[in-house]
C-alpha positions in Angstrom: 92.6 200.9 -14.6 93.4 204.5 -15.2 96.3 206.7 -13.6 94.6 208.7 -10.7 96.3 212.0 -12.2 97.8 213.0 -15.6 101.8 211.7 -15.7 104.5 213.8 -16.0 107.6 213.4 -18.1 110.8 213.1 -17.1 114.8 211.4 -17.8 116.2 209.0 -15.2 119.4 210.5 -13.9 119.8 207.4 -11.6 118.1 204.6 -9.7 119.3 203.7 -6.3 118.9 201.9 -3.1 116.3 200.0 -5.1 113.1 202.1 -3.9 114.6 205.7 -5.0 115.3 207.1 -8.6 116.5 210.5 -9.3 114.8 212.1 -12.5 114.8 215.5 -14.1 111.6 217.0 -15.1 111.2 218.8 -18.3 111.1 222.2 -16.6 114.8 221.4 -15.3 113.9 220.3 -12.2 115.6 217.5 -10.7 113.2 215.2 -8.2 113.0 211.9 -6.1 110.6 209.4 -6.9 109.5 206.2 -5.0 110.3 203.4 -7.4 107.7 200.8 -6.4 109.7 197.9 -7.9 112.3 195.7 -5.6 113.7 193.5 -8.7 116.5 194.2 -10.0 114.9 196.3 -13.4 117.6 194.5 -15.9 117.0 197.2 -18.9 114.8 199.5 -17.4 117.1 201.7 -15.6 119.6 203.2 -18.1 120.3 206.8 -17.2 119.0 208.9 -20.1 115.6 206.8 -20.4 112.3 208.2 -20.3 110.4 207.9 -17.6 106.6 209.0 -16.4 105.9 209.6 -12.8 102.6 209.7 -11.4 102.6 213.0 -8.6 101.8 212.1 -4.9 99.3 214.4 -2.9 99.8 213.2 0.2 101.4 215.4 3.1 102.2 212.2 5.3 104.4 211.1 2.5 108.2 212.3 2.4 108.2 211.8 -1.7 105.7 214.0 -4.5 106.1 211.3 -7.2 105.9 207.9 -8.4 108.0 206.2 -10.8 104.8 204.4 -13.1 106.2 204.0 -16.7 109.6 204.0 -18.7 110.4 204.0 -22.0 112.9 200.7 -23.3 113.5 199.2 -26.8 110.3 201.6 -28.1 107.8 200.2 -25.9 106.3 201.4 -22.3 106.9 199.2 -19.5 104.8 199.5 -16.3 107.7 199.4 -13.5 105.2 199.8 -10.5 104.8 196.4 -8.7 101.9 197.8 -6.2 100.1 197.5 -9.2 99.5 194.1 -11.2 97.2 193.0 -8.1 94.4 195.6 -8.7 94.4 194.9 -12.6 94.1 191.1 -11.7 91.3 192.0 -9.3 89.7 193.8 -11.8 90.3 191.7 -14.9 88.7 188.6 -12.5 85.7 190.7 -11.8 85.3 191.7 -15.7 85.8 188.0 -17.1 88.7 188.7 -18.6 90.9 186.0 -16.4 88.3 183.4 -17.7 90.5 180.8 -15.9 89.3 182.6 -12.7 85.8 183.2 -13.4 82.6 181.7 -11.0 83.6 182.8 -8.0 81.5 184.9 -5.7 84.0 186.2 -3.2 87.3 187.5 -3.7 89.8 188.5 -0.7 93.2 190.3 -0.9 95.9 189.8 1.1 95.1 186.6 3.5 97.1 184.8 5.6 98.0 181.6 5.0 101.6 179.5 4.2 104.1 179.8 6.7 103.8 183.5 7.7 102.6 184.7 4.2 99.9 186.4 2.8 98.2 185.2 -0.5 97.7 188.2 -3.0 94.4 186.6 -4.0 91.4 183.8 -2.3 88.4 182.8 -4.5 85.6 181.2 -2.7 81.9 180.4 -3.4 82.3 179.1 -6.7 79.1 179.1 -8.9 80.5 176.1 -10.3 81.7 173.5 -7.1 85.0 174.5 -7.7 87.4 174.3 -4.6 88.5 177.4 -3.2 91.4 179.0 -4.7 94.5 180.3 -3.9 96.0 182.6 -6.6 99.6 184.4 -6.2 100.3 187.2 -9.2 103.8 188.0 -10.7 104.5 191.4 -12.2 106.9 190.8 -15.6 109.0 193.5 -17.1 112.1 191.8 -18.7 112.7 191.2 -22.0 115.7 190.2 -23.4 114.5 189.2 -26.8 112.3 190.3 -29.1 108.7 189.3 -28.2 110.1 187.2 -25.6 109.0 188.0 -21.7 110.4 186.5 -18.7 110.3 186.0 -14.9 112.2 186.7 -12.8 114.6 189.5 -13.4 116.4 188.4 -10.4 117.0 186.0 -7.9 113.8 185.4 -6.2 114.1 183.1 -3.0 110.6 184.7 -1.9 108.8 183.5 -5.1 110.4 180.3 -4.7 108.5 180.0 -1.5 105.4 181.4 -2.8 105.6 178.3 -5.3 105.9 175.8 -2.2 102.8 177.4 -0.7 101.0 177.0 -3.3 102.0 173.4 -3.9 100.9 172.9 -0.2 97.6 174.2 -0.9 97.0 171.8 -3.6 98.0 168.6 -1.4 95.3 170.2 0.8 92.5 169.7 -1.4 92.5 173.2 -2.6 93.0 175.3 -6.3 96.3 176.6 -6.7 97.1 179.6 -9.5 100.1 181.4 -10.5 99.5 184.3 -12.7 102.2 185.9 -14.2 101.2 189.5 -15.6 103.4 191.2 -18.2 103.4 194.8 -18.2 104.7 195.7 -21.3 103.2 196.3 -24.9 106.1 194.5 -27.1 105.7 190.6 -25.7 103.5 187.8 -27.3 105.1 185.2 -25.3 106.3 184.4 -22.0 109.1 181.5 -19.9 110.9 181.9 -16.9 114.7 183.0 -16.8 116.5 179.9 -16.0 119.6 181.3 -16.4 119.4 183.8 -13.8 117.1 181.7 -11.1 117.4 177.8 -11.7 115.9 177.4 -8.2 113.1 179.3 -9.1 112.5 177.5 -12.4 112.9 173.8 -10.8 110.4 175.3 -8.2 107.9 176.0 -11.1 108.3 172.4 -12.4 107.7 170.6 -9.2 104.7 173.1 -8.3 103.1 172.5 -12.2 103.8 168.7 -11.1 101.6 168.9 -8.0 98.7 170.7 -9.7 99.4 174.2 -9.2 98.4 176.0 -12.6 100.1 178.9 -14.0 98.7 181.5 -16.7 100.3 184.2 -18.3 98.5 187.7 -19.6 99.6 190.5 -21.2 99.0 194.2 -20.6 98.0 196.9 -22.7 99.7 200.1 -21.6 99.5 203.9 -21.9 100.0 207.5 -20.3 96.7 207.1 -19.5 95.3 203.7 -18.3 97.2 200.1 -18.2 94.6 197.1 -19.2 94.7 193.2 -18.8 94.9 192.2 -22.4 95.1 188.5 -23.4 96.4 185.5 -22.2 99.5 184.3 -23.3 101.4 181.4 -24.1 104.0 180.0 -21.4 106.9 178.2 -22.9 108.7 176.2 -20.4 112.5 175.6 -21.6 
């Protein structure tokens, strides 16, 4: 996925109210950018960090910039959580996520469960495989070299999603959790059970019920983000 516009460099002043960030551009202007990330962004929102913004050319929006990337620990990290679903969809269609190949129809944001919407619903399998419910989680946390972790804060919503995926398996469908690492420096993935032990337990329960979990890494640069390869999941 290529960025629609050339990214603009800036220096982070502060992130606040979760979805706002004040940033100083190279020309000295201070702008407020939309931060499309509801997590804690642990380690990624330190004042003085180099960030990269997309210009927003839409008169209906209040903010003229979107925060896309941050440079942290000598690597690029994608913080925009509105992108992973589209990245995963393209990777499925391109055959990169082989575990989800063979389906003829892909629908986004379909209602299911208890007042929820599934990120992707796959049907019309060419391999006589059951219809598949796919949930996608963006992964940006790394506290140890080469190790990516999820979540970066307590996520009751994420736990609910795992419970609903388990119910889909009980109902005879296939259910898959995709963890997408939006950073260039990680080669293994695990659950941050010290941050959210309830989520960690819910994932283990879901796997026991038959929910599948896969992790994929991305290759990020200032022009595009590409889903790259399968990453091992190490559950503690």
